[in-house]
N, C-alpha and C positions, 0 to 999 in steps of 0.2 A: 215777487214770486216768478214772474215771467223772465226776469233776468237770471235767476238761478236755473231755471229750466233751460234757457238758451246756453248758459255756461256749461251745464252738464251734458247737453246735447252736442256741444262743440268738442268736448273732450272724450266723449264716449266713442267706442269703435263700432264700426258697422258689423252686422251679424256675419256677413261673409268673411270678414277679417278675423273674427273670433273663431270661425270654423276652420280657416286656414291655419291659425295658430294651433288649434287642437290637433289637426291632421299632421302638422309639422312635428309637434311633440310626440305623437304616436309613432310617426316614422322614425324619429330620433331614437326612441326607446327600442323600436323594432330593430334598427340598425345596430344599436349597442348589444342587444341580445344575440343577434346573428353573428356579430364580431366575436363575442365571448364564446359562443357555440363553435364557431370556426376554429378558434385558437384551441379550444378543448379537444375538438376532433383531431386537429393536427398533432397535438401532444400525445393523444391516445394512440393515433396511428404510428407515430414514431416509436413509442414505448412498446407497442405490440410487435413492430418490426424488429426492434432490438431484442425483445424477449424471445422471438422465434429464432433469431440468429444464435442466441445463447443456447437454446435447446439443440439446434443443429451442431454447434460446437461441442456440447456435452455428449451428444450421441457419437460424434467423431472421436472424442477422447475415449469413450467406452470401447469403441471398436478397436482403436489402437492398443488399449490396455489388454483386451482379449488376445490380439495378435501377439503382443509381447509375451503374455502368459503361455500361449501356445508354443512360441519359439523357445522359451525357457524350458518348457517340459520336453520339447523335442531334443534340445541340447542335453538335458539331463539323461534322456534315454540313450542318446548317441554315445555319451561318455560313461555310461554305466559299466560295471565290471563285466557282466556277461557279454555285452556287445563288444567291448574292447578286447576281451579274451578271444572271441570268435574272429575278430579282425586280425589279431596278432597271429592266430593259428593259420588264417588264410594267407597271411604274408610270409609264413614259413618260420615263425618264431616258435620256440618250444619252452615249456615250463622247466625250470631248473630248481633242484633241491639245494638247500644250503650246504649239504655235504659235498655236492658236486661242483659248487661254485669255486672258482679259483680267484684268490685275492692276491693281487700283485702290488706291493708297495713301490711307489716311485719317489725317489729322494728329492727330485727337483720340483715336484708338485707341492704347492703350498697347502698347509693344513687349513681346515675350516677356521675362519675368523669369527669371533663372536659378533653378534648383530649389534650395530650401532643404533641404539635407541635415542629418542629425543632427550635433551638434557632435563634434569630434574627441575620441577616447577619451583621457582624461587619467589613467587608472588608477583603481583602486578607492580610495575614501576610507578613510583609516586610522581604525579605531574608537578612540574615546576610552577611556582606561583607566577601568574602572568598579570594579576590585578595589582595595580599600584596601591600602596597603603592609604593614599589619600581617598581612594574610592571605597575602602572598607572601613573607614573611620565613621563613627556615629556622630550625631549632632551633639550629644552630651559630651563626648570626648573633645570635640572641637571647641565647645564653649569652655570646658574646663581648661583646655590648653591655651586658648586665646584670651579669655577673660580673667580667670581666677589665678592662674599661675604667673603671668607677668606682674601681677600686683604683689606677689610674695617678695621678690627681691627689693621692692621699694620700702617695705616695712622693716627690712633688716639692715638699713643703712646705719653704719657705725661712724660717728664723727671722729 
């Protein structure tokens, strides 16, 4: 019995060593948790930064779209009939009735040509086959061609 006690005492660890192992395991778990939390915070910060920059870009797009709409409405006002008529009168142009207009035919001036539209749609061109027939052949076709058909001429031998 004394031998068993000495053997277990020789292989047992000191209490301070057990405490160090427990502290080491606790610190290892604590470092792992801190590492995961740091990675999570890094990813969260990056995604928040990217999200905020997307919001800024969307606000910039909205401002530019409003500016475009304002410019389009200003252009529509500038080329409206009333404004163009006032500008023409300010430049000295006068309105002319159709009865007062003088039409002078010029023989060397070419007549209006009909508009050249796109040719009529004839359908999409059929693509040329680029796959070799060997690659489109099934396994059954290959077996029939290589196994069963070569045997047929052997059966038809006439002496």
